[in-house]
C-alpha positions as CSV (number, residue, x, y, z in Angstrom):
1,M,-30.9,-9.6,-32.1
2,S,-30.4,-13.4,-32.1
3,A,-33.1,-16.0,-32.4
4,L,-33.0,-16.7,-28.6
5,N,-33.3,-13.0,-27.7
6,I,-30.1,-12.4,-26.3
7,K,-28.7,-9.2,-27.2
8,K,-25.1,-9.1,-28.4
9,G,-22.8,-8.9,-25.3
10,S,-22.6,-10.6,-21.9
11,N,-25.9,-10.6,-19.7
12,K,-27.5,-12.8,-17.2
13,H,-28.9,-15.1,-19.9
14,S,-25.5,-15.5,-21.8
15,A,-22.9,-18.5,-21.3
16,Y,-20.1,-16.5,-22.8
17,N,-18.6,-13.2,-21.7
18,L,-18.6,-11.0,-24.7
19,R,-17.7,-7.9,-23.6
20,P,-14.2,-6.3,-23.8
21,S,-11.7,-7.5,-21.0
22,F,-10.3,-4.3,-20.7
23,S,-11.2,-1.9,-18.3
24,D,-9.8,2.4,-18.0
25,V,-10.6,2.0,-14.2
26,Q,-7.5,2.7,-11.8
27,E,-7.4,0.1,-9.1
28,T,-4.9,0.4,-5.8
29,H,-3.3,-3.2,-5.2
30,T,-1.1,-4.4,-2.5
31,I,1.4,-6.8,-4.0
32,A,3.5,-9.0,-1.6
33,V,6.9,-10.3,-3.4
34,L,9.1,-13.1,-1.7
35,V,12.8,-12.9,-3.0
36,E,16.1,-13.7,-2.6
37,N,17.7,-11.5,-0.2
38,E,20.9,-10.6,-2.5
39,P,22.6,-7.6,-3.8
40,G,20.7,-5.8,-6.8
41,V,17.3,-7.8,-6.3
42,L,15.4,-4.6,-5.2
43,A,17.0,-2.3,-8.0
44,R,15.3,-5.1,-10.5
45,V,11.9,-5.0,-8.8
46,I,12.1,-1.3,-8.9
47,G,13.5,-1.2,-12.6
48,L,10.5,-2.9,-13.8
49,F,8.3,-0.4,-12.2
50,S,10.2,2.7,-13.7
51,G,11.0,1.0,-16.9
52,R,7.6,0.6,-18.0
53,G,6.0,4.2,-16.3
54,Y,4.3,2.4,-13.2
55,N,3.9,4.0,-10.0
56,I,4.7,2.7,-6.7
57,E,2.7,4.4,-3.9
58,S,4.5,2.8,-1.0
59,L,7.3,0.2,-0.4
60,T,8.4,-1.6,2.5
61,V,11.2,-4.1,2.3
62,A,12.9,-6.3,5.0
63,E,14.3,-9.5,5.6
64,V,11.8,-12.3,7.2
65,D,13.7,-15.6,6.9
66,H,17.8,-15.0,8.2
67,Q,18.4,-18.9,7.5
68,G,16.8,-18.8,4.1
69,H,18.2,-15.5,2.9
70,L,14.7,-14.0,2.0
71,S,13.2,-10.9,1.9
72,R,9.5,-9.8,1.7
73,I,8.8,-6.5,-0.8
74,T,5.3,-5.1,-0.1
75,I,4.1,-2.7,-3.1
76,V,1.3,-0.6,-3.1
77,T,0.8,0.3,-6.7
78,T,-2.1,1.8,-9.2
79,G,-3.5,0.8,-12.4
80,T,-6.0,-0.8,-14.6
81,P,-6.7,-4.4,-14.0
82,Q,-4.5,-5.3,-17.1
83,V,-1.6,-3.1,-15.9
84,I,-2.0,-4.9,-12.4
85,E,-1.8,-8.5,-14.2
86,Q,1.3,-7.3,-16.3
87,I,2.9,-6.3,-13.2
88,K,2.0,-9.6,-11.3
89,A,3.5,-11.8,-14.4
90,Q,6.3,-9.5,-14.9
91,L,7.6,-9.7,-11.4
92,G,7.1,-13.6,-11.3
93,R,9.4,-13.7,-14.5
94,I,12.3,-12.2,-12.4
95,V,14.6,-14.9,-11.7
96,P,15.5,-14.2,-7.6
97,V,11.6,-13.9,-7.1
98,H,10.1,-16.7,-5.2
99,D,6.3,-15.8,-4.9
100,V,4.1,-12.8,-6.0
101,H,0.8,-12.3,-4.1
102,D,-2.1,-9.9,-5.0
103,L,-2.9,-9.3,-1.6
104,T,-6.2,-7.2,-2.6
105,V,-7.7,-9.9,-4.7
106,E,-6.6,-12.9,-2.8
107,G,-8.9,-12.3,0.3
108,A,-9.1,-10.6,3.4
109,S,-5.5,-9.0,4.6
110,V,-4.3,-6.9,7.4
111,E,-2.5,-3.7,6.6
112,R,-0.9,-1.4,8.6
113,E,1.8,1.7,8.4
114,L,3.6,3.7,10.7
115,A,4.6,7.2,10.6
116,L,6.3,9.7,13.0
117,I,4.4,13.3,12.9
118,K,6.5,16.2,14.4
119,V,4.0,19.3,15.6
120,S,5.2,22.4,16.7
121,G,2.8,24.6,18.3
122,Q,2.4,26.8,21.9
123,N,-0.4,26.9,24.6
124,D,-3.9,26.1,23.0
125,K,-2.6,24.3,20.0
126,R,0.0,21.9,22.1
127,V,-3.4,20.8,24.3
128,E,-5.4,20.3,21.0
129,A,-2.8,18.3,19.5
130,L,-2.2,15.9,22.6
131,R,-6.3,15.7,22.7
132,L,-6.6,14.6,18.9
133,A,-3.5,12.4,19.5
134,D,-5.3,10.8,22.4
135,I,-8.2,10.2,20.1
136,F,-6.2,8.5,17.4
137,R,-4.0,6.6,19.9
138,A,-1.0,8.1,18.9
139,Q,1.7,7.8,21.4
140,V,3.8,10.8,22.3
141,V,7.9,9.7,21.6
142,D,9.3,13.0,21.9
143,S,8.7,16.3,23.2
144,T,10.2,19.8,23.7
145,L,8.5,23.0,24.9
146,E,8.4,23.8,21.4
147,S,7.0,20.5,19.6
148,F,6.0,17.0,20.0
149,V,7.0,13.9,17.9
150,F,3.7,11.5,17.7
151,Q,3.9,8.1,16.9
152,I,0.8,6.8,14.8
153,T,-0.1,3.1,13.5
154,G,-2.9,2.2,11.6
155,P,-4.4,1.8,7.9
156,S,-3.1,4.3,5.4
157,D,-6.4,6.5,5.8
158,K,-6.1,6.7,9.6
159,I,-2.7,8.3,9.2
160,D,-3.7,10.4,6.3
161,A,-6.8,11.8,8.8
162,F,-4.5,12.2,11.6
163,A,-1.8,14.4,9.6
164,D,-4.6,16.6,7.8
165,L,-6.0,17.6,11.3
166,M,-2.5,18.2,12.6
167,R,-1.9,20.9,9.9
168,P,-3.4,23.7,11.4
169,L,-1.7,22.7,14.8
170,G,1.4,23.2,13.3
171,L,2.5,20.2,11.7
172,T,6.3,20.5,10.7
173,E,7.3,17.0,9.2
174,V,6.1,13.6,8.7
175,A,8.2,10.3,8.1
176,R,6.2,7.3,6.9
177,T,7.4,3.7,6.8
178,G,5.0,2.5,4.1
179,V,2.5,-0.3,3.9
180,A,3.0,-3.5,5.7
181,A,0.8,-6.1,4.8
182,L,-0.6,-10.0,5.4
183,A,-3.2,-12.0,4.3
184,R,-5.7,-13.3,7.0
185,G,-6.1,-16.9,7.8
186,A,-4.2,-20.0,6.8
């Protein structure tokens, strides 16, 4: 114990953070990357992840500025805080990258995903599927005598919950767009 009765390490009385800065806690982050819209850029970004063994949970890419030839890549990934920081630093060093934003730490953001979900069933299962779709505000975009295709938008956990409820009713196919996200405010 020191003369000031401050135990080794950081606490509310210490001016220094003496704890290790590494953590084993896995965090999910949404990273938005603004890049030049040119051949090979997506491959370079994805190569950064695959070459280092990082996982991509969701990937969305689209051109956002036709005159400036810029595309936005939205990546949802999981890792320790050190891995996330390393990913952001390495993304920033890729030449056609203009901006890298970690929407998870930069403040409030809006995240949405779109999914098409096909459910096959008859009689009571069809009625129940339509009732649940109404509760989740999913739209019927195709209907046959044997199946429905629902379109649902919202946060990923809402889509997961809807799909889980549709499984016992005859869920046969799911197509998801991946997360699109923007920071809130200015």
